[in-house]
C-alpha positions in Angstrom: 102.3 119.6 125.7 100.4 116.9 127.6 99.0 114.2 125.3 96.8 111.2 126.2 96.6 108.3 123.8 93.7 105.8 124.1 94.6 102.4 122.9 93.0 99.0 122.9 94.3 95.4 123.0 92.5 93.3 120.4 92.6 89.7 119.4 94.9 88.8 116.5 92.5 88.8 113.5 93.5 85.3 112.6 92.3 84.0 116.0 88.9 85.6 116.6 86.4 83.4 118.3 83.0 84.1 119.7 81.5 82.6 122.8 78.1 81.3 121.7 76.7 81.7 125.2 77.6 85.4 125.8 78.1 86.5 122.2 81.3 88.2 123.2 84.9 87.7 122.0 86.8 84.8 123.5 90.1 86.4 124.8 91.4 83.6 127.0 94.2 81.7 125.3 94.0 84.0 122.2 97.0 86.0 121.1 96.4 89.7 121.4 98.0 92.7 119.8 97.8 96.5 120.1 95.0 97.6 117.8 96.9 98.5 114.6 95.4 101.9 114.1 96.4 102.8 117.7 100.0 102.3 116.7 99.7 105.4 114.5 98.2 107.3 117.4 101.2 106.4 119.7 103.7 107.3 117.0 102.0 110.7 116.4 101.9 111.5 120.1 105.6 110.7 120.5 106.5 112.8 117.5 104.6 115.7 118.9 106.4 115.3 122.3 109.8 115.2 120.5 108.8 118.5 118.7 107.1 120.4 121.5 108.2 118.6 124.7 105.7 117.4 127.3 104.3 114.1 128.4 102.6 111.2 126.7 100.3 109.1 128.8 98.8 105.9 127.3 95.6 104.6 128.6 93.6 101.4 127.9 90.5 99.8 129.3 90.6 96.0 129.6 91.6 93.0 131.7 94.9 92.7 133.5 96.7 91.2 130.4 96.1 94.5 128.6 99.2 95.7 130.5 101.2 94.1 127.7 99.8 96.7 125.2 100.7 99.5 127.6 104.2 98.3 128.0 104.6 98.1 124.2 103.5 101.7 124.0 106.1 102.6 126.6 108.8 100.9 124.6 107.8 103.1 121.6 108.3 106.3 123.5 105.3 106.9 125.7 106.1 108.2 129.2 103.3 106.9 131.5 100.6 104.2 131.3 97.3 103.7 132.9 95.2 100.5 133.0 91.5 101.0 133.6 90.4 97.6 134.8 87.5 96.3 136.9 84.8 93.6 136.6 82.3 96.5 136.7 83.4 97.4 133.2 82.6 94.0 131.7 80.1 94.0 128.8 80.6 97.6 128.0 79.4 98.7 124.6 80.9 101.7 122.8 78.8 104.2 124.8 79.8 102.8 128.2 83.4 102.4 127.1 83.5 106.0 126.0 82.0 107.2 129.3 84.5 105.1 131.3 87.5 106.3 129.3 86.4 109.9 129.6 86.2 109.6 133.4 89.7 108.0 133.4 91.0 110.9 131.3 89.6 113.4 133.7 91.2 111.5 136.5 94.6 111.8 134.9 94.3 115.5 134.9 95.2 118.4 132.6 95.8 117.6 128.9 96.1 119.4 125.6 95.4 116.6 123.2 93.8 113.2 123.2 94.7 110.9 120.3 92.9 107.7 119.3 93.2 105.4 116.3 90.3 105.8 113.9 88.7 102.5 115.0 89.4 99.1 116.5 89.7 96.1 114.2 87.6 93.9 116.4 84.5 96.2 116.5 85.1 98.5 113.5 82.6 101.0 114.9 84.9 104.2 115.0 82.6 105.4 117.8 84.8 105.4 121.0 87.1 108.3 120.1 84.2 110.6 119.2 82.3 109.3 122.2 85.1 110.2 124.6 85.3 113.7 123.1 81.5 114.1 123.6 81.7 113.0 127.3 84.6 115.3 127.8 82.8 118.1 126.1 85.8 119.0 123.9 86.1 119.5 120.1 87.0 116.6 117.9 88.6 116.1 114.5 88.2 112.5 113.1 90.2 110.7 110.4 93.2 113.0 110.7 95.9 112.3 108.0 98.2 115.2 108.9 98.7 117.7 111.7 99.6 120.9 109.9 100.2 123.1 112.9 99.8 123.4 116.7 100.3 126.9 117.9 98.7 129.4 120.4 96.3 126.9 121.9 94.9 125.7 118.5 95.4 122.8 116.2 95.1 122.7 112.4 94.8 119.3 110.7 93.9 117.6 107.5 90.9 115.4 107.8 90.5 112.6 105.3 87.2 112.4 103.4 85.9 110.2 100.6 86.4 113.1 98.2 89.8 114.3 99.4 90.4 116.1 102.7 89.3 119.0 104.8 91.5 121.5 106.6 90.0 122.0 110.1 91.1 124.3 112.9 90.1 123.6 116.5 91.0 125.1 119.9 92.8 123.0 122.4 92.2 120.8 124.3 90.9 118.6 121.5 90.5 115.0 120.6 91.7 113.6 117.2 91.4 110.2 115.6 94.1 109.3 113.1 94.4 107.2 110.0 97.3 105.1 108.9 98.4 107.7 106.3 99.5 110.1 109.1 102.9 108.4 109.8 105.0 105.3 109.8 105.2 103.8 113.4 108.7 103.2 114.7 110.2 100.0 116.1 110.9 99.9 119.8 114.4 100.8 121.0 116.4 98.6 123.3 116.3 101.4 125.9 112.5 101.6 125.4 112.1 97.9 125.9 114.2 98.0 129.2 112.1 100.9 130.5 108.9 99.2 129.5 109.8 96.1 131.6 110.5 98.2 134.7 107.8 100.9 134.6 104.9 100.8 137.1 101.5 100.7 135.4 99.0 102.8 137.2 95.6 101.1 137.7 92.2 102.7 138.0 89.2 100.8 139.2 85.5 101.8 139.1 85.8 103.3 142.6 88.6 105.6 141.5 86.7 107.2 138.6 83.9 109.2 140.4 81.6 107.6 137.8 77.9 106.8 137.9 77.8 103.0 138.6 74.6 102.7 136.5 76.6 104.0 133.4 79.3 101.3 133.6 79.6 97.9 132.0 76.7 95.9 130.8 74.3 97.9 133.0 75.3 101.2 131.4 75.3 99.9 127.8 72.2 100.9 125.8 73.1 98.4 123.0 73.3 94.6 123.5 74.6 91.9 121.2 71.6 89.5 120.8 73.0 87.1 118.3 76.2 86.6 116.3 76.3 84.2 113.3 78.3 83.4 110.2 76.4 84.4 107.1 75.8 81.5 104.6 78.3 81.2 101.8 77.4 82.9 98.6 76.4 80.7 95.6 78.8 80.3 92.8 78.7 83.0 90.1 78.1 82.6 86.4 81.0 82.9 84.0 80.4 84.6 80.6 82.8 83.8 77.8 83.2 85.1 74.3 83.7 88.4 72.5 83.2 91.6 74.6 80.2 92.6 72.5 78.4 89.3 73.0 79.3 89.2 76.7 77.9 92.8 77.3 74.7 91.9 75.5 74.3 88.7 77.5 75.0 90.6 80.7 72.3 93.2 79.9 69.8 90.4 79.3 70.6 88.8 82.6 70.4 92.1 84.5 67.0 92.8 82.9 65.8 89.4 84.0 66.9 90.0 87.6 65.2 93.4 87.7 61.9 91.8 86.5 61.8 89.3 89.3 
């Protein structure tokens, strides 16, 4: 089974800063980590490889320093890594990112399954995984909490919902996005760390992807960040004290007053 895992290197949430001129994340000098949800995607891919055999290829789109994220994935059991990096990709929104990653996946070659984390913690859109599936024209199952079975060119999985979960079957190849309930990521082994240091990271630039130049980067992004600002702090609340019956009556009066405004 050939599995491709799409991951993203994101700023540590305690160090997020915004460039006021470009309205984009400041990455220079900021500690970065593998997107936490992608760690579950890597783990699930490695578990499937251990069960069925095959190859796990990890791919990321980003600057040269994103190699660190790929090497971490290798240390956890992935076999190969691909860095999609070019100035032409700068300013990509989720649409352009999905398009670029789909072209990179096609360049890698035949695959049975693409796995993504459910969302990235810096954007929180949960759009890129489904977008990649749409551009690849393959089925998708989002928010997967358990893979029940993979057999005879189909996959059956539990998809988490607000009310519980759905059981969904899909033909392969397929793309899934996973939630943290699916597994417990392992720690890197010493052998994995040594291999991660030595492995050659394959690089793909815009010219390698057979992509439409007008669909890449800022030019290919239908959405633009116009302004980013910190919302004003909320005003202090009102504390109600006393017996429960008195508090409830007072609360009803206050709510009625607000509704009348």
